[in-house]
N, C-alpha and C positions, 0 to 999 in steps of 0.2 A: 593418620587417623583414618579409622574406617568409618564411612558414612552409612548410616542406617537408611537414609532416604536420599534420593537424587532425583532431579528434574527428569520427566520422561524422554526417552530417546526422540530426538527430532524437535524439541522444544527448547527455549532459552529464556533465561532471566536477564532483563534489560537493566542494567545497572546505572545508578545516577550519571555516571561519565558519559553514558551513550544517550541519555535522555535529549541533550541538545540536539542531536541529529534528528531524532523522533519529532521533537517540537518543530524543528524546521521544516521537515517535510510535511508534517500535517497542517502547519499554518500556512505554508505556501499553497498546498493543494486546496485548503478551504477557501482561502483568499481568491484563488483563481477561478474556482468553481462558482463562487458568488459574482465575480466579475463578469462570467459569462452567462449569468442568469439561471444557475442551477441551485435548487434548495435541497437541503440535507434530508436524508431519510436513513433511519435505523430500523432494521428488521431483526426478528429472534435468531439467536445462535444456532437453534435447531428448528427443523421444519419436517414436515411428513416426508419420508424417504421417497415415496412415490413422485413427489414434485420433481426430484432431480433425475430419477429413473426416466420419467416421462419427458422431461425437456433436455436433459444433457445426452440422453441416448443410452439404451440398455446394453450396446455393444462397446461403449467407451471405457477406456481404463479407469476413469473415475468411478463409475457404477461398478465394473467388474472387479477392481483391485483396491480402490483408494478411500471410498466413503466409510466414515465411522458411523455404523448403523446400530441401533439399540432399540429396545421395546421399554416403553415407560410402564407404570403399575397398572394403568388401564388397559395394557396390551396393544397400544398403538405403535406402529413401527416408525421411528424417527431418525433423522440423520443430523449430524453436525454439519453446518453450512460448508459444503465443499467449493462453491463459487457464489458470486454474488448477484448474478443477473436474474435467475429464476426467481429468488425471493423478492426482488423488487417488482418484478412483473406480477406475481401472485399479489402483492400488496396494491399494485395499480388497479388490479380487477376488483379486489375485495373491499377496498376503501373508495371506490367509485371515482378514481381519477380520471377516468375515460371522460367524465363530465366537464372536466377542467379545459380550458383552452389549450389546444394541442399544438406543438409537441409540449408534454410534460418532461421537464428537465430535473433530473435527480441526481444527487451524489451521496456517496457514503465512504466511510472508513471502517472496516470490519474485520475481525479475525475469520480465518478460513482454515478448514481442517481437512488435510488429505494424509492417508497412510501411504507414504512414499518413502523411498530411501533417502535418508538425509543426506545432503552434500552442500557445498558451499553455497549460500543464498537460497538454499531449499529446505524448508522446515516443515513438520508435520502440522505445526500451529504457526500460520504466518499471518501477516496483516496487509490488507489490499484498500487501495483508494480506487474508487471505481465511479463512472457516470453512466446513466442510462438516459437517452432522449426517446422518448415513446410517443408515436402518433404522427409521425411524418416520414415519407419515403423519400425526400429530396436528398440528392447527393451534397447539397449545401451543408445539410445536417451531419452527414459523413465527415465532411472536411472540417466543420467546427469542432467535432469531437476530436478528431485527429489533432488539430491545433491545440486544443486544450492540454492534451498529453504532451505535445512537442513543447509547448511554452512552459509546462511544469518543469521538465528536464533542463530547459535553457535557463530558467530562473534560478534553479538550484546549482548551476554552473556545469552541469554534465557535458563533456564534449566527445567527439568521435562516434556519435551514435549513428545507427543506420536505421532508416524507417523502411520496412519491407512491406510490399504492396501486392494485393492479388484480388480477383473476383472469382468466386466459386459458382456463380449463376444462381438459378433458383429452380422451383419444381418443373418448369417448363423446359429448360435446356440441360439440367444436370442428368436426368436419366440417360440420355443418349451418350453422355460422356462416361458415365459409370460403366455401360456396356462396353464402350471402347476401352476402358481401364481394365476391366475384366478380361478382355481379349489379350491385351498386352502382357498381363501378368501371367496368363493361363500356362505358358510353357516355361515360366521362370520360378515357380513356386518352390522348388528345391533349393532356390539360390537365397531365399528370404528367411527371416526368423519365424519360430513358431507362432508368435503373436500375429505376424502378418499373414500367415496361412489361415489363421482364423477370421482376420478381417476381410480376407478375400471372399469368404463365405457370408459374413454377417454385415460388414459395412466397408466396401471397397475404397470410398473415399479416404478412409482412415489410412489406408496403406501409404498415403504421401505424407502423413505425419509421423512415421516411425523414426525414431532417433538411433537405432541400431546401426552401427558403422557397417556392418555386412549388407545392409539393405540399400545403403545410398547409392551404388552405381545402378542399381534397378530403378530406383526412384528417379535418378538423374535422367534416364532414358524414357521416362513416362510422357505420354502426350500432355500438352500443356491445356489446362482448362480453358483459359481466355481464348483459345482459338476455337472454341466451340460453344461460345456464348450465343444465345438468342439476341436479336437486334435490340430489345429492351434493355437487357442486362449489359450489353456491350456499350450502349448510349449512356446508361448510368455510370459506367466506369470510366468512359471517356469524359464526362462532365466532372467527375470526382478528381480525376488527374489534372484537368484544367483549374479546378479550383485550388488545389494543392500548389500548382505552379504559381497561380495568382497570389498566393499567401506567401511564395518563396520558402516553401517547406519541401527540402530535397527527399527524394524517395527512390528505391529501387524496386523494379518490378520482380516478383518472386512467384513464377507461375505454379510452383508446386507447394505454395503455403495454403494450408487448409484449416489451421487451428485444431483444438482438441474436443470441440463440443459439436453434437449434430445439429444444433438449432441455427448455425450460422447460414446466411444467404448473401449472396453478392459480395459485398465488401468484406474483406479480412486483412488485418494488417498486425505487425509486430514490430517493436523497437528493440534492437540489438545493441549491446555495448561493444566497444573496440576489443576487450579481451572475452572470448567466448570460453564456453566451458559447461559444466554441469548446470550452472544457473540460467544459461541461454538467455532468452528474451527477458527484459526487465519490465515489459508491459506489451499489451496487444488487446486487440478486440475485433468488432466488425458489426455487421448488420444482421439482425434476426428478425425478419419480417413475419415469420410464421408463428413465433413463440407465443404470443398472446392467445392467438387461435388454438394453439395446442392444449392451452390451459382452459379452454371453454369461452373465451371471448371473441369479439368480432375479429375479422382481418385487420391487424394493426401494425404498421411498419414501426421498426425501432432499430436503434444503434447505440453501441456503448463501448466501453474499454474498462480494463482493470489493470493495475500496476502494483507490484508488490513492493511494500515500503522496505522489507528487509534487503531486497535486491538493489533498491535505489541506494540504500545507506551503504552496502556493500561496494557499490561503484563509486560513491562519494569518497569513501576512504581510499579506494584504489588510485582515484585521481587526485588525492590529497586535498579535496575541497573541504573546507572547514565551516561549520555552522557559525551564525554570529556569536560574538562573546556573550557568555553568561554572566550576568551581573553577580559580583561578589557581594558577601555581607559588608554592609558599611561599618558595622561595629561588632566588636566582640567584648561582651561584657564580663569583666573579671572581679574577683574579690580577694582580698588579702587576709581576712578573718572570717570565722563562722558567723560573727554577729553581723556581717555585711551580706550575707547570702540573701536574705530576704529584700534588702534594698536593691541588690543586682538582679533579683527576679522581677521586681517592680519596674526598675529602670528599663530592662528589656522589653517588657510589657507595653510600657509608655512609648518607647521608640516604635515598636511595631504598629501601634495605634496612630502614630504620626506618619506612617508609611515608609519607615526606615528599616531596612533588613537588620536584624540583630541576632546574634548567636550568644546563648548564655553559657558560660562556664559551669561545669557540674562536678561533683564528687569533693574530694579532699586534696587535690593537686596544690603544689606550691605555686606561688605567683609565676615563678620562672616557667613551670611546666605549662602554666596557663597561656603564657606569652607564646610558647612554641606551638600550642593548639591555634592561637590566633593566626599565627604566621601560615600554618598548614592549612586553615581554612580561607586564606586570601583576604582576610578583613583589612579594611583601610585604616581603622582606627581601634585601638583598645581602650576601653573605658574601664577605669580602676577604681574600685571603691574599698576604703579601709577605715580605720577608726577616726583619722583626721577628717576624711571626707564626710563621714557620717555626722560628726560633731559640727562641721561647718556648713552642711547641705551642698557640698559641691562634688564634682567628679574629676578625676585626673584623666584628662584626654591625650593619649599618646599616638601620634602618627607613625605607623609602623614601617613607612618606606624609609624614614630617616631618624626615627627615634625621637624627634621633637615632641615635647609634651608641655601642657599648659593645664591650669586649674580653671573649671568652667562652672558657674552656678548650675545647679541642678535643672532649674527651669529653662536654662538656655542651652542645654545640651543638643536637643532636636535641631534648633535653628543653626547651631555649630556645624553640624555634620552634613547638612544639606548642601549640595553643590553650589 
């Protein structure tokens, strides 16, 4: 069959059989965020495109290659949300959250849109769980955010994960390092990809974030930023490491980890699964102490993370972790004659009002075919209505596991089905 319409490339349909994974991840994330004192925030799917250009960085791949940008009928240039932090910071300023006790702790689950090459775990529309803690520069807050992310993966049963950690300094110590990095790359530009040659001119720190295989040997020899931190940034990083060790959260130092956005300062981190590949990190984040100020607010420290739900589910399946069992329908309501259809409809409705899951047979199938449907749905009982049951005000209750059946007065069916 030739399909006239198909889902756009890089998107997916989430079918009923996969929903238990999604519910499991979302419910675990929401429970943990609440446990840590974070409140939910939802921001629009689209924002002014300038918001992301200003905060993410004009030279980043997201702005240059990946944003979905369009003009509305009023002529305003908008973008589908390519990341979650900037919209939350915009809302923090616009909605006066700076007047609340600081830090303001927020979490979200939201669709994210990036025009990227689709691969395993990488979609042009994907979904992200993220948290943002705004208004405090303490390394304890960095540790809290990392612990929340680590606990999420632990509670879902993911194993073999690696937390990679780095500090990229701030506006005081980073310029000297960038000058050193430029000098290191100066005679190696013919050995790196075309994108890196552009990054050398526009944003040298992004050189360390390149994923091209040909650039990795050059990146490996680059000077480590942690060896060029100012005393304040070095102390912040040392305190964060002590906090993580106090929480028994294992980590590896990754001196060339910089993340993909220009707004990061000091702490950056990523969590990687045991099987690497195109999907790479399953989550990451860091500190962004200058972002609120970049949007016109006062100097305001902040830290957060984002983790892709699709990537989490991909790794859950790889590790054969299964979500909690989904409740099957307690009853499948069948009928033997056309005259019993309305009574079957009313019985199914009555059971649902009593809090008992019930599936109603439809169409003109034979009773035998309806029983096959009941088995396929995994129902525990088949409730059968025919001429005799209508006349007597009863229901035949058949236990599908062993075929045992009994006749039950209509008004007692709900009580009979309860565990």
